[in-house]
C-alpha positions as CSV (number, residue, x, y, z in Angstrom):
1,M,-8.2,-9.2,-29.5
2,D,-10.1,-11.6,-26.7
3,I,-7.0,-13.6,-26.5
4,L,-5.2,-10.9,-25.5
5,L,-7.5,-9.8,-23.4
6,V,-6.8,-12.9,-21.4
7,N,-3.8,-12.5,-21.6
8,L,-3.5,-8.9,-19.9
9,V,-5.7,-9.7,-17.3
10,G,-4.4,-13.1,-16.7
11,D,-0.1,-11.5,-16.3
12,I,-2.2,-9.6,-13.4
13,P,-1.2,-11.2,-9.9
14,V,-4.2,-12.4,-7.6
15,V,-3.8,-9.9,-5.1
16,T,-3.2,-6.7,-7.5
17,K,-6.7,-8.5,-9.7
18,T,-8.9,-8.3,-6.5
19,W,-8.1,-5.2,-5.2
20,V,-8.2,-3.6,-8.7
21,G,-12.0,-5.9,-8.7
22,G,-12.9,-4.3,-5.6
23,V,-11.9,-0.8,-7.0
24,L,-14.3,-1.3,-9.8
25,A,-17.2,-3.3,-8.0
26,M,-17.1,-0.2,-5.2
27,S,-17.3,2.7,-8.2
28,V,-20.7,0.9,-9.4
29,L,-22.0,0.9,-6.1
30,S,-22.1,4.7,-6.0
31,S,-22.4,5.5,-9.1
32,T,-25.3,3.5,-9.0
33,T,-26.4,4.9,-5.7
34,I,-26.8,1.3,-3.9
35,I,-24.2,2.8,-1.3
36,D,-24.5,6.3,-0.5
37,P,-21.3,8.0,-1.6
38,T,-21.6,10.0,1.3
39,K,-20.7,6.7,3.1
40,F,-16.7,6.8,1.5
41,I,-16.1,9.6,2.6
42,Y,-13.4,8.6,5.6
43,N,-13.2,10.3,8.9
44,Y,-11.3,9.1,11.8
45,D,-13.3,10.3,14.6
46,L,-17.0,9.1,12.0
47,V,-14.7,5.8,12.6
48,F,-13.6,5.3,16.1
49,K,-15.6,7.6,17.7
50,K,-18.8,7.2,16.2
51,G,-19.1,3.4,15.3
52,Q,-18.8,4.2,11.5
53,F,-16.7,1.2,10.9
54,T,-17.9,0.7,7.1
55,R,-16.3,3.4,6.3
56,V,-12.7,1.7,6.6
57,L,-13.4,-0.5,4.0
58,Y,-15.3,1.7,1.8
59,S,-12.7,4.3,1.2
60,L,-9.8,0.9,0.9
61,F,-11.7,0.4,-2.5
62,D,-13.0,4.2,-3.2
63,Y,-11.4,6.1,-6.3
64,G,-13.9,7.8,-7.6
65,E,-16.4,7.4,-9.7
66,F,-16.2,6.9,-13.8
67,S,-14.5,8.7,-15.1
68,L,-11.5,9.7,-17.7
69,I,-8.7,10.4,-14.6
70,Y,-10.5,7.3,-12.9
71,F,-9.4,4.7,-15.7
72,V,-6.1,6.6,-15.5
73,Q,-5.9,6.3,-12.2
74,L,-6.7,2.3,-12.6
75,M,-4.1,1.5,-15.4
76,F,-1.1,3.0,-13.3
77,L,-3.0,1.1,-9.6
78,T,-2.2,-1.9,-11.7
79,Q,0.8,-1.6,-13.0
80,E,2.8,-0.2,-10.1
81,L,1.0,-2.3,-7.4
82,A,1.3,-5.6,-10.0
83,A,4.7,-4.3,-10.7
84,L,5.1,-4.5,-7.0
85,E,3.9,-7.7,-6.3
86,K,6.0,-9.6,-8.9
87,S,8.7,-8.7,-6.8
88,I,7.8,-9.7,-3.7
89,P,8.4,-13.7,-3.3
90,Q,6.2,-14.3,-1.7
91,R,1.5,-14.0,-1.4
92,S,1.6,-13.9,2.0
93,Q,4.5,-11.1,2.5
94,F,3.1,-8.8,0.3
95,L,-0.8,-9.3,1.6
96,W,1.1,-8.2,5.4
97,M,2.4,-5.7,4.1
98,I,-0.6,-4.1,2.4
99,F,-2.0,-4.8,6.5
100,V,1.1,-3.5,8.3
101,M,0.7,-0.2,5.7
102,G,-3.3,0.0,6.1
103,V,-3.3,0.2,9.7
104,L,-0.4,2.6,10.1
105,T,-2.0,5.0,7.5
106,I,-4.9,4.2,9.7
107,I,-3.0,5.5,13.0
108,F,-1.7,7.8,11.6
109,S,-4.6,10.0,10.1
110,K,-6.0,10.4,13.8
111,W,-3.3,13.4,13.3
112,I,-3.7,14.3,9.7
113,Q,-7.0,13.8,7.9
114,P,-5.9,12.3,4.5
115,F,-7.0,14.6,1.8
116,E,-8.1,11.3,-0.5
117,P,-9.6,8.0,0.0
118,L,-7.4,5.0,1.7
119,A,-7.1,3.5,-1.2
120,S,-4.8,6.3,-3.4
121,V,-3.1,7.0,0.0
122,L,-2.0,3.1,0.4
123,H,-1.5,3.5,-3.4
124,K,1.5,5.9,-2.6
125,N,2.4,4.5,0.2
126,L,2.7,1.1,-1.9
127,T,4.5,2.6,-4.9
128,Y,7.0,4.7,-2.3
129,Y,8.4,1.3,-1.4
130,K,8.7,-0.1,-4.4
131,L,10.7,3.3,-5.1
132,R,12.3,3.9,-2.3
133,K,13.7,-0.2,-2.4
134,D,14.8,0.8,-7.0
135,V,16.6,3.5,-5.5
136,Q,18.7,1.3,-3.6
137,L,19.2,-1.6,-5.3
138,Q,20.0,0.8,-8.6
139,Q,22.7,3.2,-6.1
140,G,26.3,3.4,-7.8
141,P,28.9,6.2,-7.8
142,Q,27.1,7.7,-11.1
143,R,23.5,7.7,-10.0
144,G,21.9,8.8,-6.9
145,L,17.8,9.8,-5.8
146,A,18.0,13.1,-8.4
147,A,17.8,10.8,-11.2
148,S,15.2,8.6,-9.9
149,P,11.5,8.3,-10.6
150,L,11.5,8.6,-6.6
151,M,12.7,12.4,-7.5
152,V,9.9,12.7,-9.5
153,R,7.5,11.8,-7.3
154,V,8.9,14.2,-4.1
155,C,8.3,17.1,-7.4
156,F,5.2,16.1,-8.1
157,D,3.7,16.1,-4.4
158,I,5.6,19.9,-4.3
159,V,3.5,21.1,-7.5
160,L,0.1,19.4,-5.3
161,V,0.9,21.6,-2.0
162,C,1.8,25.0,-4.0
163,H,-1.1,24.6,-7.1
164,F,-4.1,22.9,-5.0
165,G,-3.0,24.1,-1.8
166,H,-2.9,20.6,0.0
167,T,-1.1,20.8,3.6
168,I,2.6,19.5,3.4
169,R,0.4,16.9,6.2
170,G,-1.5,15.7,3.6
171,I,1.1,14.8,1.3
172,L,3.7,13.1,4.0
173,L,0.5,11.0,5.0
174,R,1.4,9.6,1.8
175,Y,5.4,8.7,2.4
176,L,4.9,7.8,5.9
177,A,3.6,4.3,6.3
178,G,5.5,3.3,3.1
179,H,9.0,5.2,4.6
180,L,8.6,2.9,8.2
181,Y,7.8,-0.2,6.7
182,Y,11.3,0.5,4.4
183,F,13.1,1.4,7.9
184,L,12.0,-1.8,9.5
185,E,12.5,-4.8,6.6
186,Q,16.1,-3.1,5.2
187,I,17.2,-0.9,8.2
188,A,16.6,-2.0,11.4
189,S,16.1,-6.0,10.2
190,K,19.5,-5.8,9.4
191,V,21.1,-3.9,12.5
192,Y,18.9,-6.2,15.0
193,G,19.7,-9.6,12.3
194,I,15.8,-10.3,12.6
195,N,13.7,-9.9,9.4
196,L,11.0,-7.4,11.6
197,C,8.6,-6.9,8.7
198,K,7.7,-10.9,8.4
199,P,4.8,-12.2,8.1
200,P,3.2,-13.7,11.6
201,H,2.7,-17.0,10.6
202,K,6.7,-17.2,10.1
203,W,7.0,-16.1,13.2
204,F,4.5,-19.0,14.9
205,A,6.8,-21.2,13.0
206,A,10.3,-19.8,13.9
207,R,8.7,-20.1,17.3
208,E,8.0,-24.1,16.7
209,R,11.2,-24.9,15.1
210,G,13.2,-23.4,18.6
211,N,10.7,-25.1,20.7
212,E,11.1,-28.7,18.5
213,E,15.3,-28.3,19.2
214,E,14.7,-27.2,22.3
215,A,13.4,-30.7,23.4
216,E,15.8,-32.7,21.1
217,Q,18.5,-31.4,23.2
218,L,16.9,-31.9,26.4
219,Q,16.1,-35.1,24.8
220,E,19.7,-35.7,24.6
């Protein structure tokens, strides 16, 4: 049993493992009231007008207190993020993706107040990106959006609007950052022939190579 558990945990990539560990730690802090649970509530005005910046950090690891639903959500978080991280060759690219989507989500939250923690919103955007990319890879003459898990996801969110009364704008927040990132990476980058979503260190490396080549040409 111990060996099975070690293998299971060992199969989870580093970034996903770190995020899940942060979620568990934050739940312990919240459940034991070491940190006031009300400080986990994210609101754009409280953060940027009142200067309560820790709300961003808390909300990015907030999945609520321990319960059956909590562990089900944590299981999906682990599986889906691990699958996405494994599909991306470089860890720096995955970290940059999380950062960009996180920043975009916070920007959009100025106009759309999320009905769930930032952790859940960011998770949904990352999942949407993977589902959208899978649709592109699987697209064929007899396979389309209607047959994809993405359509199931969209239908589920429609149920949230109709049954639980969540606003359409709140649901859109689960898609906006992921869709914009997908557009920049998969469409705009191909149109302009340059990867617009590569991490900063790759931009600097490319610039240094360009400077070196220019210097060599001048010497010749």
